[in-house]
Every structure is written in C-alpha cells, then in structure tokens.
N, CA, C and O of each residue as an XYZ file, in Angstrom:
376
protein
N      70.645    116.167    128.425
C      70.562    115.718    127.053
C      71.766    116.170    126.242
O      72.313    115.403    125.450
N      72.177    117.420    126.442
C      73.323    117.926    125.694
C      74.608    117.210    126.065
O      75.474    117.000    125.216
N      74.736    116.831    127.338
C      75.934    116.108    127.756
C      75.972    114.721    127.122
O      77.029    114.266    126.685
N      74.833    114.055    127.071
C      74.786    112.731    126.444
C      75.088    112.837    124.953
O      75.777    111.983    124.395
N      74.577    113.875    124.311
C      74.857    114.096    122.901
C      76.349    114.311    122.688
O      76.941    113.737    121.774
N      76.949    115.134    123.530
C      78.368    115.451    123.395
C      79.255    114.267    123.761
O      80.282    114.049    123.119
N      78.877    113.500    124.782
C      79.744    112.442    125.285
C      79.542    111.094    124.607
O      80.465    110.279    124.582
N      78.364    110.842    124.061
C      78.078    109.511    123.521
C      77.784    109.538    122.027
O      78.425    108.827    121.253
N      76.815    110.360    121.618
C      76.337    110.277    120.245
C      77.316    110.828    119.223
O      77.539    110.196    118.190
N      77.899    111.975    119.479
C      78.820    112.558    118.503
C      80.080    111.707    118.347
O      80.468    111.434    117.211
N      80.748    111.269    119.436
C      81.894    110.374    119.228
C      81.505    109.049    118.578
O      82.263    108.505    117.775
N      80.336    108.534    118.919
C      79.890    107.287    118.298
C      79.641    107.448    116.812
O      79.985    106.571    116.019
N      79.041    108.574    116.434
C      78.803    108.843    115.018
C      80.120    109.053    114.269
O      80.296    108.534    113.167
N      81.034    109.803    114.859
C      82.351    110.006    114.231
C      83.100    108.687    114.098
O      83.766    108.451    113.089
N      82.998    107.821    115.111
C      83.628    106.498    115.039
C      83.035    105.695    113.898
O      83.773    105.098    113.114
N      81.719    105.670    113.790
C      81.061    104.880    112.748
C      81.403    105.391    111.355
O      81.654    104.594    110.452
N      81.416    106.698    111.168
C      81.727    107.269    109.856
C      83.189    106.996    109.485
O      83.478    106.597    108.358
N      84.100    107.208    110.424
C      85.518    106.996    110.142
C      85.813    105.529    109.877
O      86.530    105.204    108.930
N      85.273    104.647    110.696
C      85.510    103.222    110.502
C      84.809    102.728    109.232
O      85.323    101.842    108.549
N      83.658    103.286    108.917
C      82.964    102.937    107.677
C      83.766    103.340    106.442
O      83.825    102.587    105.471
N      84.376    104.511    106.472
C      85.229    104.926    105.353
C      86.425    103.991    105.195
O      86.821    103.667    104.076
N      86.997    103.559    106.314
C      88.114    102.617    106.253
C      87.673    101.291    105.651
O      88.388    100.707    104.837
N      86.506    100.818    106.047
C      85.991     99.569    105.474
C      85.683     99.727    103.991
O      85.901     98.800    103.211
N      85.183    100.879    103.599
C      84.892    101.134    102.193
C      86.168    101.117    101.350
O      86.187    100.540    100.262
N      87.224    101.742    101.845
C      88.496    101.736    101.113
C      89.065    100.327    101.002
O      89.489     99.909     99.924
N      89.075     99.593    102.113
C      89.604     98.228    102.083
C      88.728     97.330    101.216
O      89.236     96.466    100.501
N      87.440     97.528    101.277
C      86.536     96.739    100.437
C      86.728     97.035     98.961
O      86.656     96.127     98.133
N      86.972     98.295     98.622
C      87.224     98.646     97.222
C      88.485     97.971     96.717
O      88.528     97.502     95.579
N      89.513     97.919     97.554
C      90.760     97.257     97.157
C      90.539     95.763     96.957
O      91.123     95.164     96.054
N      89.705     95.162     97.786
C      89.495     93.723     97.702
C      88.529     93.318     96.596
O      88.725     92.278     95.967
N      87.496     94.111     96.344
C      86.417     93.678     95.455
C      86.572     94.189     94.020
O      86.267     93.460     93.076
N      87.032     95.404     93.843
C      87.029     96.018     92.512
C      87.839     95.239     91.479
O      87.365     95.103     90.351
N      89.028     94.717     91.788
C      89.751     93.966     90.740
C      88.976     92.768     90.204
O      89.095     92.448     89.021
N      88.188     92.101     91.036
C      87.406     90.955     90.564
C      86.164     91.408     89.789
O      85.777     90.780     88.804
N      85.554     92.485     90.236
C      84.322     92.957     89.603
C      84.611     93.625     88.256
O      83.826     93.490     87.317
N      85.723     94.339     88.159
C      86.012     95.133     86.968
C      86.257     94.268     85.740
O      85.824     94.620     84.642
N      86.932     93.161     85.905
C      87.231     92.323     84.757
C      88.280     92.953     83.847
O      89.148     93.689     84.318
N      88.206     92.673     82.562
C      89.190     93.161     81.598
C      88.930     94.590     81.132
O      89.875     95.342     80.892
N      87.666     94.974     81.001
C      87.371     96.313     80.483
C      86.419     97.055     81.417
O      85.207     97.064     81.199
N      86.978     97.682     82.464
C      86.114     98.460     83.362
C      85.595     99.711     82.661
O      86.304    100.336     81.871
N      84.369    100.060     82.957
C      83.724    101.176     82.285
C      84.129    102.540     82.827
O      84.384    103.462     82.053
N      84.190    102.676     84.127
C      84.467    103.971     84.750
C      85.968    104.110     85.009
O      86.611    103.129     85.383
N      86.548    105.307     84.819
C      87.988    105.473     85.039
C      88.428    105.209     86.476
O      89.539    104.724     86.693
N      87.581    105.516     87.464
C      87.939    105.255     88.858
C      88.032    103.757     89.120
O      88.932    103.304     89.827
N      87.123    103.002     88.563
C      87.164    101.546     88.719
C      88.385    100.982     88.016
O      89.026    100.065     88.530
N      88.716    101.516     86.850
C      89.909    101.069     86.139
C      91.172    101.364     86.937
O      92.110    100.567     86.937
N      91.197    102.508     87.619
C      92.366    102.865     88.418
C      92.545    101.888     89.582
O      93.660    101.439     89.848
N      91.454    101.558     90.275
C      91.549    100.594     91.364
C      91.881     99.192     90.858
O      92.571     98.439     91.544
N      91.408     98.838     89.684
C      91.616     97.496     89.169
C      93.043     97.280     88.671
O      93.566     96.170     88.764
N      93.676     98.324     88.145
C      94.968     98.136     87.474
C      96.167     98.689     88.222
O      97.272     98.171     88.056
N      95.997     99.716     89.034
C      97.140    100.413     89.628
C      97.422     99.889     91.038
O      96.606    100.039     91.948
N      98.590     99.273     91.195
C      98.981     98.705     92.489
C      99.241     99.804     93.510
O      98.942     99.631     94.691
N      99.790    100.921     93.074
C     100.092    102.018     93.994
C      98.819    102.579     94.622
O      98.800    102.886     95.814
N      97.782    102.711     93.851
C      96.510    103.217     94.371
C      95.953    102.254     95.411
O      95.438    102.691     96.441
N      96.049    100.967     95.162
C      95.557     99.981     96.128
C      96.374    100.007     97.412
O      95.811     99.899     98.502
N      97.690    100.148     97.301
C      98.537    100.213     98.505
C      98.234    101.468     99.327
O      98.134    101.405    100.553
N      98.092    102.592     98.653
C      97.787    103.836     99.361
C      96.407    103.756    100.002
O      96.201    104.279    101.097
N      95.463    103.109     99.332
C      94.127    102.943     99.910
C      94.171    102.072    101.162
O      93.479    102.358    102.140
N      94.973    101.021    101.140
C      95.104    100.181    102.338
C      95.782    100.936    103.479
O      95.392    100.789    104.638
N      96.797    101.746    103.158
C      97.451    102.547    104.197
C      96.479    103.585    104.770
O      96.461    103.822    105.978
N      95.683    104.194    103.911
C      94.686    105.160    104.388
C      93.629    104.471    105.237
O      93.170    105.035    106.230
N      93.238    103.261    104.858
C      92.257    102.515    105.657
C      92.827    102.180    107.029
O      92.115    102.256    108.031
N      94.106    101.811    107.085
C      94.738    101.536    108.380
C      94.806    102.798    109.234
O      94.570    102.748    110.441
N      95.127    103.921    108.612
C      95.173    105.184    109.344
C      93.805    105.615    109.848
O      93.685    106.104    110.971
N      92.778    105.440    109.033
C      91.423    105.778    109.472
C      90.949    104.862    110.590
O      90.255    105.307    111.503
N      91.316    103.592    110.526
C      90.953    102.664    111.598
C      91.624    103.071    112.908
O      90.985    103.087    113.960
N      92.902    103.397    112.840
C      93.606    103.843    114.045
C      92.996    105.131    114.581
O      92.833    105.282    115.792
N      92.659    106.053    113.702
C      92.022    107.301    114.129
C      90.683    107.038    114.801
O      90.360    107.650    115.819
N      89.911    106.133    114.230
C      88.596    105.828    114.812
C      88.739    105.255    116.214
O      88.007    105.650    117.121
N      89.671    104.333    116.401
C      89.797    103.694    117.708
C      90.500    104.570    118.734
O      90.232    104.439    119.928
N      91.384    105.450    118.311
C      92.100    106.295    119.270
C      91.273    107.518    119.671
O      91.171    107.833    120.857
N      90.689    108.202    118.703
C      90.039    109.475    118.992
C      88.526    109.388    119.183
O      87.958    110.187    119.927
N      87.869    108.442    118.531
C      86.411    108.419    118.542
C      85.830    107.160    119.166
O      84.669    106.837    118.914
N      86.595    106.448    119.963
C      86.090    105.222    120.563
C      84.899    105.532    121.463
O      84.971    106.449    122.281
N      83.807    104.783    121.327
C      82.636    105.031    122.177
C      82.964    104.875    123.660
O      83.872    104.132    124.032
N      82.217    105.583    124.494
C      82.524    105.667    125.929
C      82.478    104.312    126.619
O      83.233    104.105    127.569
N      81.648    103.396    126.199
C      81.536    102.103    126.864
C      82.694    101.162    126.604
O      82.783    100.111    127.238
N      83.589    101.514    125.682
C      84.684    100.618    125.332
C      85.947    100.875    126.127
O      86.931    100.152    125.968
N      85.942    101.875    126.969
C      87.148    102.171    127.742
C      87.353    101.122    128.813
O      86.402    100.627    129.417
N      88.609    100.797    129.035
C      88.928     99.822    130.081
C      88.750    100.458    131.445
O      89.077    101.625    131.657
N      88.234     99.679    132.345
C      88.081    100.171    133.706
C      89.321     99.758    134.499
O      89.813     98.635    134.389
N      89.789    100.678    135.274
C      90.973    100.390    136.085
C      90.604     99.452    137.228
O      89.520     99.522    137.808
N      91.541     98.587    137.516
C      91.315     97.668    138.633
C      91.495     98.431    139.938
O      92.358     99.300    140.055
N      90.677     98.094    140.897
C      90.769     98.752    142.199
C      92.014     98.251    142.923
O      92.227     97.047    143.060
N      92.817     99.180    143.376
C      94.024     98.829    144.119
C      93.682     98.716    145.600
O      92.850     99.468    146.109
N      94.317     97.789    146.280
C      94.056     97.697    147.717
C      94.585     98.942    148.438
O      95.528     99.588    147.980
N      93.965     99.259    149.560
C      94.368    100.425    150.329
C      95.673    100.126    151.060
O      95.669     99.576    152.161
N      96.751    100.483    150.455
C      98.065    100.313    151.088
C      98.702    101.674    151.229
O      98.543    102.520    150.348
N      99.396    101.902    152.280
C     100.043    103.198    152.454
C     101.150    103.389    151.408
O     101.898    102.462    151.096
N     101.230    104.574    150.894
C     102.245    104.857    149.896
C     103.395    105.676    150.446
O     104.313    106.046    149.715
N     103.339    105.953    151.724
C     104.405    106.723    152.349
C     105.284    105.756    153.131
O     104.788    104.942    153.910
N     106.564    105.852    152.919
C     107.503    104.963    153.606
C     107.525    105.292    155.089
O     107.613    106.455    155.484
N     107.444    104.256    155.894
C     107.531    104.422    157.341
C     106.229    104.823    157.999
O     106.225    105.201    159.170
N     105.146    104.753    157.292
C     103.885    105.174    157.892
C     103.259    104.046    158.675
O     102.186    104.217    159.253
C-alpha cells in the first residue's frame, strides 16, 4: 500500500495540483478582462484586467507550471514503453 501511495497517488496528486494552478492562471488571464468590465471592484481583479505585464507573467508562470507538472509529476501510466529490440549480438566478430 505504501509503495502504491508513493509511486502513484502522490505524483498524481502533485500533477493535478500543479496543472490545476496553471489552468487557473491561464483562465484568469483569459476571463478576467471580460468579466471585470470598466469598474472592477477588487484590486486584484483590476490588476488582471488592466495590467499587460501581470497577464504576461501569469502566462509565463502557467507555462512553467505545465512543464513542471509534465516533467516531474507525470503519472506512472503515461510513460512511454520502450520497443523491444531484436536479439542481435553487440560484439563485433561474435
């Protein structure tokens, strides 16, 4: 049970959380400018709606989190399986 927890559940949970944060950042960049309108109420919403630098940094952070999720926390079932090589001698002259 502990091996399955360590090998499957924890990396899967870390992948989901990291990828979810990336989706949240990208979604905030895409949705907030339309939702906020002319007079956003909260200062954080106003910052996302008006500041281009914040949106660019959020997209870069989302790309970095996505790369981190797929490189470090990819679930075990997503790994590519190596193709079986035919049994050929690797020693010259054998």
